[in-house]
N, C-alpha and C positions, 0 to 999 in steps of 0.2 A: 504493499499500501503508499504510496507518496502523500508526505505532509502536505502542502503551500505553507515554506514557511518565513515566505514576504510579507505576514500579517499588514505592515506596514504601509504593502504597498496594492489600493484600491483596486488597478489592474488586472490583477489577478486575484480571480476567486477558489474561495477554496474550494470547489468541486472541481480545481483545473489536475487534472492527471498527466501532466506532461510530467520528470521527471525533475526534481527537486533544481539541479545545476542547471535543465535547460532555459525555465523563467523570467532566468533576468532578462535572456536576446534573445526570448519572444518578446513581451515589452518592448525589448529598442523598436525591435522589428514596426507594432505594434508603430509607438512613438512617432517615429519615422518617415509610417506610407502617410498619418496625420500628416506630419506635418508637413508635408513634403504633394504629397499626394492627392490625399481627399480635400479637394475644390469648395466646396457646401454640403448641405447635409436641410433635410428634410422629414420632420418627424410625427409621423402615419400614423399613429395610435400612440397612449402609454407608455409599447412596452415594444414599438417597431420604426425603427428612425434607417431611411433611407442616404445613402450616399449619394454624390455625386464627383467623380474620379478625374483626374487631369488625362485631357484627349490625347495619350501617347501610348507605346506600342509597353512599353518601359510599366507603364502606372499600372495597364490592366493589370498587366502581368502580377506585376508583385501584391493586386488587390486577388486572382485568384488562385498565386502560391500560398498565399493569405487562408486563405476564405476555407482553404481544400483540405489544412496540415491541423 
């Protein structure tokens, strides 16, 4: 069983199943995506957001990679 040892980081939910040593790297990947590739968002409902991604192949590739991991 993996335990989340990054309790002070709200980006990592307690249900995260990534190995502990991979969690900071994953948080950094999402931070980079939101800082450089996500250019807008719309709240569709209280539990649903739609992100607008920069229109280039590299941004689309990073978004897809984050979605399937």
